[in-house]
N, C-alpha and C positions, 0 to 999 in steps of 0.2 A: 502521510497526511495528518495523522493524529498529533504530530508535533506542531504542525501549523495551527491546528485548532486549539491546542493547548496554549500556544503563544497568543492567539486571539483572545482566549478566555482570560489569561493573565492581565492583558491590557484593559479589557472591558471591566474587570473587577477593580482595577485601579482608577476607573472613571474616565478612561481614554476612548474616544470614538475612533473607529478604524474604517478603512476601506478594503474591501475584498474584490480583487480583479479575477474573473473567471473566464477562461476560454469557453464559449458556448457553442461555437461552430468552427470546424476545421476541415479544410479541403486540401487535397494535394499533399505536398511535403512540408507544410507549415511545421515549425519546430516542435510544438507540443500539442497534445490532443485535447479534445473537449473534456471539461471537468478540471483541467489543470488550474491551480489557484496561486495567487500571490497576495500577501498581506502588505498594505501600505499605511504608514503612519503620517500624521500631519507634518512631521519633521522631514519627510521624504525617505526615511529609512524603510527598507523592505525586508520581508522574510519570504523565502520561496522564490520561484521564477516561473515566468510563462514563456520563456524563450530567449531572453536577452536582447541585445542590440537596440537599435533606435525604436523598435516596436515597444519594448519594455519601457524605454525612456518616455515615449509618448503617453503610455498608460499612466506612468507616475505623474506626468503633467496633468492629465485629465483628472487624476485622483484629487489633486489640489483644488480643481474646480468643483468637484463633487463635495469636498469638505466645505467650500465657501458657499455653494448654492443649496446644499443639503438635498440635492437631487441626483439620482442614479442615472448613468448614461451607458450607451453601448457605442463601440467604435469598430468599424470594419477595416481590416488591413489586407490589401491585395499585394501579395509578395510575388510579383511576376519576375521572370528572368531579367526583364529590363531594369526593374528597380530594386531587386533584392540586394545588389551590391551597395547601392546608395543607402540602404537601411542598415548596413553594417552587419548583415546576417549571411548565413551560408545556405539557408533553405528557402525554397519558393513556396507556392501555395497561398491559400487564403485563410484568414482567421478573423473571427469576430469575438470581441471581449466585452463582457458585462462588468461594469465598474460600479459597485454598490456600497452605499454608506451603511455602516452598522453602528447604531447608537448605544452607548453604554448606559444611558438613562432608561432604556426599555428593559424591564425584568425578563421579558420573553426572550430577548437576545442572550441574556446571561444563562437562562435555562437551556436554550438551544445549543450554545457553544460548550456548556458544561457537558451535555450529553454527547456532543460530537467528540470532545476531548477524551471522554471515557468510553468511546464506542468499542474499543478492543475488548472490554469486559462484558459486552452484551453477547448472549448466546445465539442470537438469530441474525440472519442477514437483514439489512435495512437499506433505505435509500433516501437521498436528499432531493427535495423538489424546490427549485428556484423559480418563482414567478417573475418573468422579465418585464418589469414596468419601469419606464424612464420618464424624465422630465418632471414638471410640477406635481403630477399625480403620484410620484414616488416619494415625495417629501415626507420623511418620518415613517415610511411604510415598511412593515416587516414583510420580507419577501421569501423567506425560506421555511420549509416544513420538513422536519425529520420524521420519517415514518418507520416505526419498529413494530412489526406485527400490525395490529389494528390501532396502535396509539400514534397520535400526531403531536409533535413537539414543535413549538414555534407557531408559524402561520397555520391557522386552522382552515384546511381546504374544504370546499363544498363537496358533496357526494359525487358530483360529476367530475370535479377536478381529481378527487381521489381515485375514481375508477380509471381516469386517464393515466394517472401516475402508476397505478398497479399494472396496467396493461403494458406500459413501456418500461417499468422498473424491473421486470422479470429477467431482462437480459444482462449481459456482462458489461456493456459499454454505455457511456453517457449518451443520452438521446435528447434532441431538441424537438419537442412536440408543440402543436398549435391547437388551441381549442377556443372557439368564439373570438378569434382575433388576437388572443393573448398567447405568447410563447412561454413554454415551460422547459427548463433544463432538468432532466431526470437523471440522477447519478446513483447507480448501484453502489452501496457501501458494504463493508463486511468486516469480519474479525481481522485483526492484524495477523499477517502471516508470520508464524513462529518457526524458526529453524532450531531443532534440537540436534546437537552434535555430540555423539557418543564417542569419546576419546579426546584427549587433550594434547595430541602430538603436534608436530611441525605443520602438517597440512591444516589442522584445525585452527592454528594461530592465523594462518593466511585466510582461511574460510571466514572467520569472524570479521576480519577487517573488511573484506569485500562484500559479504552479505549485509553487514550493517550499512555500508555505503549506499546500497541499492534498496534500502527500506525494509529489510527483514529484521524482526526481533530475534536475537540470538541467545541460545542457552547452551552452555558447555557442561558436559557431565563426564566425570572420571572417578575412579576409586583411589586415585593417588593425590593426596592433598598438595604435595609439592608441585604437581602439574596443574591441577584444577584450582587456580588461584586468580584473584582479580589483578594481581601484579602481572601475571603472565598474559591475561586476557582483558586488558583495560577497556576494550571496545565492546565487550560482551554485555548484554543486558542482565545476564544472570550466570553465575558459575556455581555448580552443585558438586559437592564431594559425596560420592556414593559409598555406602558400606560395602556394596557388591553390585555387579552388573546383573545379578539374578534379581528378577522382579524390579528392574530399574525404572520401569514406566508406571509403577503402581500409583504413585502420588503426583504424576504429571497431568497437566490439563491438555491432553492431546485431542485435537478435533480435526475436522476435515479441512481446516486451514493450517494444519501443521505439516512440517517437512522434517523427516527423520534422516539423519546422515550417520552412517555406521563406519567409523574409522578407529576402531580400538587398536591398542598397541599389539603389533605383530599378528593381528587378526585373531588373537587368543579368545576374544569374547564376542566375535561377530555372530557366531551361531546363536548364542544365548540372546543377544540383543535383537537379532532378526526374528527369532521365534516370538519374542514379545511384541515387536513392531507389527507383525502380521495380524495381531489380535486387535489393533487399533484401526480407527477410520482415517488415519493420516492420508492426505492427498498425494504424498510423495514419500517413498522409502528408497534410499540409495545406499549401496554398500560398495566400498572400495575393494580393489583386489583383482586378480587375474580371473579369466574364465575358468581355468582349472580349479582354482580355490573356490570360486563361486559354485561350480558344479558339485564339488565335494560336499559343501554345506547344504545345497539343495537336496542332494541324495539323502543326507542324514535327516533333513526335515520331512522328506517324503516318508521315511520309515516311521516318523512320529505322527503321520496322518495328514500332513499338509498337502494340499492339492496343487496341481500345476496351475490351476486358475488363480489360486492365492499367490503363488510364486511369480506369476506374470505381473503382479503389481510392483515388483522390485526392479529398480534401475541398477543393473550391475553387468559389466563394469560401470561404475558411476561416472557421470560427466559427459559432456559432448566430445565426440572423437576428434580432438585437435592435436594428437600426438604429444600430449603434455608429459613432462618428465619431472620438473622440479616441483617442490611444494607449492610455490606461487602459481605455476602453470596449471597444476592439478586443481588448485582452488578456483582459478579462472574458469576451467572447464565445468566444474561442479556448479558454481554460481550461475554460469550461463544457462545451465540446464534448469536450475531453480527458476530463473527469470522466465524461461520458455514455458515451464509448467504453470507458473503463476498467471501468465498471460492467457493461457488456454483455459485455466480454471476460472479466471475473472475475480480472483480473491485479492483485492487491493485494499 
């Protein structure tokens, strides 16, 4: 999502007005959930997707009307079994989309989208509140408020609106709330989920490709410069050559939105890295290898004073049980597990 906000900010800074289409309500098996966004330009070019098909095409049409009238609109799509095929989609269900004009001439929009684009650097969880007002009343109206701790950026909510936002913003999922006849979409936001991969072997190469595709920030670490290189990992956000795996996490920004994957060469440094990993607050610690190898490392850690409760945090053998054998298959099983944990944690 940060990439979409970064793209929005770049266009606003260039003086280009944009439209943001957001799914505010979703029922049944509609293709994307509440909070899913798409950027639309006057040219008709888009960034992101809210599900594709004729639904998306209709929203792009409506965006041109929003540009022309300077008024935000909502549109409801009923994707029943009878009409889903005619819509060019494979999913049914219902969806409502909020199509909102964002003016580059409003300094508050620039500040809001700058903060949204840089959100991964913020230390605290936050949430975005969109006040759903359409028609002539919405002309030139700032509709979004980013709340980080007690600070509001963009739309300045009333005390009552803020209390409503705080009440519904504590969950993991986007919520559509109503107060005094006005609807509000409340979207929990958080730090960008970062995957730290300790070891730069064949499995790691596939892991970076897949994890990047599904929205994780990827960092590869190894003590071999010939393996830990940008040429070998072009899709990685960062590649770090370590002096040693000892104290390998000392200078890393590991938080509760971090995922640690231990795949060192020949398992030689798995014990060292796992011992360090258990000292962090990472939401996920996964270690590759057989149960026999895992149990031997666990026993050594117990002798060092590590408790069974601490070891219970570790996902090992790593990945979902799909009988994976090749590096590509193993990477699929691991990334599937990351997606599952991310959904449970609500850190998007």
